C-alpha positions as semicolon CSV with decimal commas, in nm:
position;residue;x (nm);y (nm);z (nm)
1;T;-1,291;4,943;1,462
2;G;-0,974;4,773;1,337
3;G;-0,897;4,349;1,342
4;G;-1,140;4,103;1,268
5;S;-1,496;4,190;1,387
6;F;-1,855;4,198;1,273
7;R;-1,881;4,500;1,063
8;P;-2,233;4,665;0,962
9;G;-2,377;4,519;0,693
10;R;-2,206;4,144;0,693
11;P;-2,409;3,912;0,540
12;S;-2,564;3,691;0,816
13;G;-2,415;3,340;0,903
14;S;-2,037;3,469;0,732
15;V;-1,742;3,406;0,941
16;V;-1,477;3,550;1,033
17;F;-1,119;3,574;1,285
18;L;-1,217;3,743;1,577
19;G;-0,919;3,938;1,769
20;R;-0,796;3,732;2,064
21;P;-0,446;3,902;2,236
22;C;-0,366;3,713;2,499
23;C;-0,448;3,320;2,314
24;P;-0,310;3,431;2,000
25;S;-0,180;3,032;1,933
26;R;-0,576;2,956;1,970
27;P;-0,790;3,117;1,625
28;V;-1,105;3,098;1,694
29;L;-1,371;3,120;1,428
30;S;-1,744;3,332;1,519
31;I;-2,072;3,194;1,381
32;R;-2,350;3,383;1,372
33;G;-2,189;3,531;1,682
34;R;-2,116;3,168;1,889
35;A;-1,741;3,115;1,897
36;F;-1,529;2,804;1,898
37;V;-1,170;2,616;1,872
38;L;-1,041;2,625;1,578
39;R;-1,009;2,294;1,564
40;S;-1,171;2,041;1,839
41;Q;-0,873;1,909;2,050
42;Q;-1,119;1,630;2,040
43;D;-1,002;1,568;1,704
44;V;-0,638;1,589;1,799
45;P;-0,431;1,227;1,719
46;D;-0,232;1,152;1,994
47;A;0,105;1,129;1,901
48;K;0,234;0,779;1,992
49;T;-0,109;0,560;1,908
50;G;-0,295;0,711;1,634
51;L;-0,623;0,735;1,794
52;T;-0,781;1,069;1,936
53;P;-1,011;1,124;2,269
54;R;-1,300;1,126;2,095
55;E;-1,255;0,758;1,977
56;K;-1,108;0,640;2,266
57;G;-1,398;0,778;2,408
58;L;-1,628;0,565;2,169
59;V;-1,375;0,249;2,270
60;R;-1,445;0,330;2,674
61;D;-1,810;0,354;2,597
62;T;-1,883;0,045;2,394
63;W;-1,672;-0,168;2,621
64;A;-1,838;-0,031;2,982
65;L;-2,145;-0,204;2,813
66;V;-1,973;-0,539;2,700
67;R;-1,917;-0,497;3,060
68;K;-2,225;-0,527;3,241
69;D;-2,277;-0,864;3,086
70;V;-1,898;-0,915;3,012
71;K;-1,956;-1,309;2,965
72;A;-2,163;-1,398;2,794
73;N;-2,012;-1,115;2,513
74;A;-1,661;-1,294;2,594
75;I;-1,752;-1,587;2,503
76;A;-1,980;-1,514;2,173
77;I;-1,673;-1,336;2,093
78;F;-1,459;-1,727;2,039
79;L;-1,795;-1,936;1,969
80;T;-1,781;-1,645;1,598
81;L;-1,394;-1,762;1,607
82;F;-1,508;-2,101;1,586
83;Q;-1,792;-2,094;1,388
84;R;-1,591;-1,863;1,127
85;H;-1,288;-2,060;1,149
86;P;-1,339;-2,396;1,309
87;E;-1,009;-2,501;1,277
88;Y;-0,927;-2,253;1,550
89;Q;-1,072;-2,409;1,832
90;K;-0,765;-2,714;1,827
91;L;-0,524;-2,460;1,912
92;F;-0,738;-2,439;2,233
93;S;-0,629;-2,787;2,398
94;G;-0,902;-2,760;2,718
95;F;-1,122;-2,739;2,483
96;A;-0,974;-2,877;2,166
97;D;-1,283;-3,175;2,061
98;V;-1,533;-2,983;2,261
99;P;-1,834;-3,052;1,996
100;P;-1,994;-2,696;1,884
101;E;-2,347;-2,734;2,067
102;A;-2,211;-2,785;2,392
103;L;-1,942;-2,457;2,369
104;S;-2,156;-2,205;2,527
105;T;-2,104;-2,414;2,840
106;N;-1,806;-2,535;2,880
107;P;-1,629;-2,410;3,132
108;R;-1,272;-2,394;3,060
109;L;-1,340;-2,219;2,757
110;G;-1,599;-1,945;2,952
111;A;-1,234;-1,938;3,194
112;H;-1,036;-1,844;2,860
113;A;-1,243;-1,576;2,765
114;M;-1,270;-1,417;3,073
115;S;-0,955;-1,399;3,051
116;V;-0,919;-1,269;2,674
117;A;-1,186;-0,960;2,824
118;Y;-0,983;-0,948;3,089
119;A;-0,677;-0,829;2,857
120;I;-0,842;-0,654;2,665
121;T;-1,037;-0,423;2,960
122;S;-0,640;-0,391;3,079
123;L;-0,617;-0,235;2,686
124;V;-0,910;-0,014;2,685
125;D;-0,860;0,095;3,024
126;S;-0,461;0,187;2,939
127;L;-0,548;0,413;2,649
128;D;-0,458;0,763;2,739
129;D;-0,039;0,566;2,811
130;A;0,059;0,483;2,555
131;E;0,349;0,326;2,661
132;C;0,165;0,064;2,880
133;L;-0,082;0,000;2,586
134;V;0,193;-0,136;2,365
135;E;0,391;-0,279;2,611
136;L;0,065;-0,516;2,711
137;V;0,014;-0,570;2,346
138;R;0,385;-0,706;2,383
139;K;0,357;-0,923;2,623
140;V;-0,004;-1,129;2,516
141;A;0,183;-1,118;2,160
142;V;0,584;-1,213;2,251
143;N;0,336;-1,551;2,476
144;H;0,152;-1,631;2,157
145;T;0,558;-1,652;2,009
146;R;0,555;-2,016;2,147
147;R;0,192;-2,164;2,083
148;P;0,122;-2,173;1,664
149;V;-0,053;-1,911;1,721
150;S;0,051;-1,637;1,415
151;V;-0,004;-1,275;1,305
152;T;-0,338;-1,362;1,084
153;H;-0,459;-1,548;1,382
154;F;-0,479;-1,178;1,496
155;E;-0,601;-1,043;1,233
156;N;-0,906;-1,270;1,245
157;L;-1,041;-1,251;1,567
158;T;-0,911;-0,811;1,573
159;V;-1,208;-0,931;1,222
160;V;-1,461;-1,134;1,452
161;I;-1,422;-0,905;1,793
162;V;-1,540;-0,558;1,627
163;D;-1,879;-0,777;1,442
164;T;-1,923;-0,955;1,788
165;L;-2,015;-0,658;1,965
166;K;-2,212;-0,485;1,624
167;E;-2,394;-0,788;1,709
168;R;-2,453;-0,739;2,049
169;L;-2,440;-0,391;2,074
170;G;-2,688;-0,281;1,767
171;G;-2,696;0,036;1,696
172;K;-2,528;0,131;2,028
173;M;-2,218;0,041;1,815
174;S;-2,246;0,368;1,615
175;P;-1,994;0,421;1,280
176;A;-1,760;0,596;1,473
177;A;-1,778;0,327;1,766
178;V;-1,633;0,090;1,453
179;A;-1,364;0,272;1,290
180;A;-1,195;0,369;1,657
181;W;-1,254;-0,022;1,770
182;E;-1,075;-0,076;1,423
183;K;-0,816;0,219;1,478
184;T;-0,768;0,065;1,791
185;L;-0,768;-0,307;1,694
186;R;-0,499;-0,242;1,410
187;L;-0,238;-0,130;1,641
188;V;-0,295;-0,434;1,836
189;V;-0,183;-0,598;1,495
190;T;0,097;-0,401;1,421
191;V;0,227;-0,400;1,764
192;T;0,181;-0,802;1,773
193;A;0,382;-0,825;1,409
194;D;0,695;-0,579;1,586
195;V;0,736;-0,830;1,865
196;Y;0,713;-1,175;1,543
197;K;0,932;-1,030;1,333
198;E;1,191;-0,968;1,633
199;Q;1,139;-1,332;1,744
200;R;1,285;-1,463;1,436
201;K;1,629;-1,281;1,424
């Protein structure tokens, strides 16, 4: 027969195109009799964010685990941040002079950590709405341009966020999930940097 069907004598496991007149724009491969789409839609990046559906799913799934104990996890992010960058604590007037050993139970730190966690939740919930996602990041960035906070502070925070999730979630924070978070947070830093440049004009 014509077209791209299997023919007798073709080696097992060979790859051929099967004709699909009803769907000419979606060529299908056949391997050992099983058809699948040539390129999975799960790996097609969003034109505006660069994130694929698979990456968005990994970010959502891991953040859902964080939210099961959101306060403790959010506080852990800030404790790690201050351990690596002790000078950053002075940027927060509400707990600037709190001894390191007392930070984990300080109510003002807890409240601020929760507000940051809610902001991250909003970003995660907006992964499929690129315009909303960018506006959320811009709003946070604009608020911070009025404070002694630089883009470098944001960059260092994103590193701490990923490292804290790896520590808190263990094996559930897979290499693919780590890469997805890093890509998402790079977008946050990029938008933030753009806002800072605009504010300097």
